[in-house]
C-alpha positions in Angstrom: 18.9 43.8 -18.3 17.1 47.2 -18.1 15.2 48.9 -14.9 13.5 52.2 -14.4 11.2 53.7 -11.7 7.7 54.3 -11.0 7.4 56.9 -8.3 3.7 57.4 -7.4 1.8 58.5 -4.0 1.6 54.8 -3.1 4.9 54.2 -3.3 8.2 53.6 -5.4 8.3 50.6 -7.8 11.2 49.4 -9.6 10.4 47.3 -12.7 13.6 45.1 -13.9 13.4 43.8 -17.6 15.8 40.6 -18.6 16.5 39.7 -15.2 15.9 35.6 -14.2 14.0 34.4 -11.8 15.9 32.2 -9.7 17.8 35.5 -9.1 14.4 37.3 -7.6 15.6 36.8 -3.8 18.4 39.0 -4.6 15.4 41.7 -4.5 13.7 40.4 -1.1 13.9 42.3 2.0 15.4 40.6 5.0 12.0 40.2 6.3 9.4 37.2 6.4 8.4 36.5 3.0 5.3 34.7 1.7 5.1 33.6 -2.0 1.6 33.7 -3.5 1.4 31.4 -6.6 -0.8 29.2 -8.7 -0.5 25.2 -9.3 1.0 25.4 -12.7 3.2 28.2 -12.2 4.6 26.0 -9.1 4.4 23.1 -10.9 7.4 25.0 -13.7 9.3 26.9 -11.3 8.9 26.3 -7.6 12.6 24.8 -8.0 13.6 28.5 -8.3 11.7 29.9 -5.8 13.5 30.8 -2.7 13.2 28.5 0.1 9.9 30.5 2.3 6.5 29.6 2.8 4.1 29.3 -0.4 0.7 29.7 -0.9 -1.1 27.8 -3.9 -4.5 29.6 -5.0 -5.4 27.3 -8.3 -5.7 28.8 -11.9 -8.3 30.8 -14.1 -10.1 33.8 -13.6 -12.5 31.9 -11.5 -9.8 32.3 -8.3 -9.8 35.7 -9.0 -12.5 36.6 -6.3 -12.9 37.5 -2.4 -13.3 34.0 -1.2 -9.7 33.4 -2.4 -8.5 36.5 -0.6 -10.2 35.4 2.5 -8.5 31.7 2.2 -4.9 33.8 1.9 -5.8 36.0 4.9 -6.7 32.5 6.6 -3.3 31.2 5.5 -1.4 33.9 6.5 -2.9 33.9 9.9 -1.7 30.3 10.4 1.6 31.2 9.5 1.7 34.2 11.8 2.8 36.4 9.4 2.8 40.0 10.8 3.1 43.7 9.7 6.7 43.0 8.7 5.8 40.2 6.4 6.3 40.6 2.6 4.5 39.1 0.1 5.9 38.0 -3.3 3.3 37.2 -5.9 5.2 34.7 -8.7 2.6 34.2 -11.6 0.4 35.9 -14.3 -1.8 38.5 -13.9 -4.4 37.3 -11.8 -1.9 35.7 -9.0 -0.5 39.4 -9.6 -3.6 41.1 -9.0 -4.8 39.1 -5.8 -1.3 38.9 -4.7 -1.3 42.9 -4.4 -4.7 43.0 -3.3 -4.0 41.1 -0.4 -1.5 42.7 0.3 -2.4 46.2 0.6 -5.7 45.1 2.7 -4.1 42.6 5.2 -3.4 44.3 8.7 -4.2 47.3 6.6 -1.1 46.9 4.5 2.1 44.9 4.3 4.7 44.8 1.4 5.1 42.9 -1.7 6.5 42.4 -5.3 5.9 40.4 -8.5 7.8 38.3 -10.8 5.2 37.9 -13.7 5.6 34.8 -15.7 2.9 35.6 -18.4 3.7 38.0 -21.5 0.3 40.0 -20.2 1.3 40.2 -16.5 4.8 41.4 -17.7 3.5 44.3 -19.8 0.4 45.1 -18.2 -1.2 43.4 -15.0 2.0 43.6 -12.9 3.0 47.0 -13.8 1.3 50.4 -12.4 -0.2 50.0 -8.8 -3.7 48.8 -9.6 -4.7 45.6 -7.6 -8.6 43.7 -7.5 -10.5 41.1 -7.7 -13.9 40.4 -9.3 -17.3 40.2 -8.0 -20.1 38.1 -9.6 -18.0 37.9 -12.7 -17.4 41.7 -13.0 -13.8 42.6 -13.2 -11.9 44.0 -10.7 -15.0 45.5 -9.1 -12.9 45.6 -5.5 -9.6 47.1 -5.8 -7.1 49.4 -4.4 -4.1 51.6 -6.0 -0.7 49.9 -4.5 2.6 50.1 -6.1 4.9 46.6 -5.9 8.5 47.4 -4.5 9.7 45.5 -7.3 8.6 43.8 -10.5 11.2 41.1 -11.6 10.4 40.4 -15.6 12.0 37.1 -17.3 11.0 36.9 -20.8 12.6 33.4 -20.5 9.9 31.9 -18.7 7.5 33.0 -21.6 8.9 29.8 -23.1 6.5 27.5 -20.9 3.5 29.5 -22.1 0.9 27.8 -24.2 0.4 29.8 -27.8 -3.0 31.4 -27.0 -2.1 33.1 -23.7 1.4 34.3 -25.2 -0.8 36.0 -28.0 -3.1 37.5 -25.3 -0.3 39.3 -24.0 0.3 40.4 -27.3 -2.8 42.2 -27.7 -1.6 44.6 -24.2 1.7 45.3 -26.7 -0.8 46.6 -29.7 -2.5 48.7 -27.3 0.5 50.3 -25.8 1.9 51.0 -29.5 -1.2 52.1 -30.7 -2.3 55.1 -27.8 1.3 56.0 -27.6 3.9 55.3 -30.2 3.2 54.8 -33.9 6.8 54.0 -34.5 6.7 51.3 -31.9 3.6 50.1 -34.0 5.4 50.0 -37.1 7.9 48.4 -35.2 5.3 45.5 -34.3 4.2 45.2 -37.8 7.4 44.4 -39.2 8.6 41.9 -36.3 5.6 39.8 -35.8 7.2 36.6 -36.6 10.0 37.4 -34.4 8.0 38.1 -31.5 5.8 35.0 -31.8 9.2 33.2 -32.4 10.4 34.5 -28.7 13.6 36.1 -30.2 15.4 37.2 -27.6 16.3 40.7 -28.9 12.7 41.6 -30.0 11.2 40.2 -26.8 13.0 42.0 -24.5 12.9 45.4 -26.6 9.1 44.9 -26.9 8.3 44.1 -23.2 10.7 46.6 -22.3 8.8 49.8 -24.5 5.4 48.5 -23.3 6.5 48.7 -19.9 7.8 51.9 -20.3 4.8 53.6 -21.9 2.5 52.2 -19.2 5.2 53.2 -16.4 5.2 56.9 -17.7 1.5 57.0 -17.7 1.7 55.9 -14.8 4.1 58.7 -13.3 2.0 61.1 -14.8 -1.4 59.6 -13.7 -1.2 57.2 -10.9 -4.8 56.7 -9.9 -6.7 57.1 -12.9 -8.3 60.6 -12.8 -7.1 61.9 -16.3 -4.3 60.5 -18.9 -4.0 57.2 -17.4 -7.7 56.4 -18.5 -6.0 55.7 -21.5 -4.5 52.2 -20.7 -8.1 51.3 -20.9 -8.0 51.5 -25.1 -10.0 48.1 -26.0 -10.8 47.5 -22.5 -13.9 49.0 -21.7 -15.6 47.1 -24.3 -13.5 43.9 -23.7 -14.3 43.5 -20.1 -17.8 43.0 -21.3 -17.2 40.5 -23.9 -14.8 38.9 -21.3 -17.5 38.5 -18.7 -20.2 37.6 -21.3 -18.1 35.0 -23.5 -15.4 33.6 -21.2 -12.8 34.5 -23.6 -9.1 35.1 -22.5 -8.6 38.7 -21.5 -6.1 39.6 -24.3 -8.6 38.3 -26.7 -11.3 39.9 -25.5 -9.5 43.4 -25.5 -8.4 42.6 -28.9 -11.8 42.6 -30.0 -12.5 45.8 -27.9 -9.8 47.7 -29.7 -11.1 47.1 -32.9 -14.7 48.4 -31.8 -13.1 51.4 -30.4 -10.9 51.8 -33.8 -14.2 51.5 -35.6 -16.1 54.3 -33.4 -13.2 56.7 -33.9 -13.7 56.2 -37.6 -17.4 56.4 -37.5 -16.6 59.6 -35.5 -14.2 61.3 -38.4 -11.4 61.1 -35.9 -9.5 58.0 -37.4 -8.4 57.1 -41.0 -10.3 53.9 -42.2 -6.5 52.4 -43.4 -5.8 52.9 -39.7 -8.4 51.1 -38.6 -7.5 48.4 -41.5 -3.7 48.2 -39.9 -5.1 47.8 -36.5 -7.2 44.8 -37.5 -4.2 43.3 -39.7 -1.6 43.6 -36.8 -3.9 41.8 -34.0 -4.8 39.2 -37.0 -1.2 38.4 -37.4 -0.8 37.9 -33.5 -3.4 35.5 -34.0 -6.2 37.5 -32.1 -10.0 38.0 -32.5 -10.9 41.2 -34.5 -14.9 40.4 -34.4 -17.6 39.3 -32.0 -19.4 36.0 -32.4 -21.7 36.3 -29.9 -24.7 37.6 -27.9 -24.6 41.2 -28.8 -27.4 42.3 -26.4 -26.0 40.7 -23.3 -22.5 42.2 -24.0 -24.1 45.6 -24.0 -25.7 45.0 -21.0 -22.6 44.3 -19.2 -20.9 47.2 -20.6 -23.8 49.4 -19.2 -22.9 48.0 -16.1 -18.9 48.9 -16.3 -17.1 50.5 -13.4 -15.7 53.3 -15.2 -19.7 54.5 -16.1 -21.1 57.9 -14.9 -24.4 58.5 -15.4 -25.3 57.8 -18.8 -21.8 58.0 -20.2 -19.1 55.9 -20.1 -15.4 57.1 -20.2 -14.3 55.6 -23.5 -11.1 55.6 -25.5 -10.6 56.8 -29.1 -7.9 57.1 -31.7 -7.0 60.3 -33.5 -4.4 58.7 -35.2 -2.4 55.3 -34.1 -0.2 56.7 -31.8 -2.6 59.1 -30.1 -5.7 58.4 -28.0 -8.2 60.6 -26.2 -10.6 59.8 -23.9 -14.3 60.8 -24.4 -17.5 60.3 -22.2 -20.1 58.6 -25.0 -23.2 56.8 -24.2 -23.8 52.7 -24.6 -26.4 53.4 -27.2 -23.6 55.4 -29.7 -21.1 52.3 -29.0 -23.7 49.7 -29.9 -23.9 51.3 -33.3 -20.2 49.9 -34.0 -20.7 46.8 -33.0 
């Protein structure tokens, strides 16, 4: 078991990798606790939950809305939850995002923590203090920065994930390596088979390394004024793909990373061989690397991205595997690499 902390202006967050889900009760405060989860996770793991009230929110990207948030508020009011309440999100990225947003806004803020149950949530959504919900299908248009008090990552719960959802998590792992650590990228190339087989040693290593990369960035730039923007590698275009096509988040980000890598090469920043390595690694994790959908609709969604400023978008490019930069470029330039 490994642990470290994120220290931000919005609070301190302890992250534990290798702990068991049933032990999450030892991390809870001695105050009233309410669990927020989805139907699927409850069906698999509710027997391991602490004996506290549970709010279930359905399943899928379609429930990540302000309507869902309002429903949780009403249930918390029914439970007479006051400012001493602690919210525990047990589930994937959607559950974590919704739980964090509710906790940050209910009664102007209550304490919260996460026990993420998907690979995507363990290496990305639960770490860093971003919370939010979608508005009319546009990703995370309403949200706040707020750190969970703890994140307990149990790699063993990943054994119940469908392969497609597991592979979506590997997209974020490839992203972390691509923007920050060339040696880690090489490790992934050599250990694809073991990672897909959920080898315990390999799995704990990649979860820890990915979380460590993200935590380091967040410690330096919690509210995304500079360096944290690098964590959006593949996401700016990927979010547009996700909204337009309905692809899972990781698959959309995979396509976005390829577009960003090709744009980096077109600008003379990244070697073509490195573009090929990125495409090959994503393919080995059974992730899509090209877009088979309406190009114009995707570009229209891209133009509405929340990171747009005037005519430009802050877009993450690579100068090499392991080194990312943020450039402000136009949608027109991006479209030339699609």
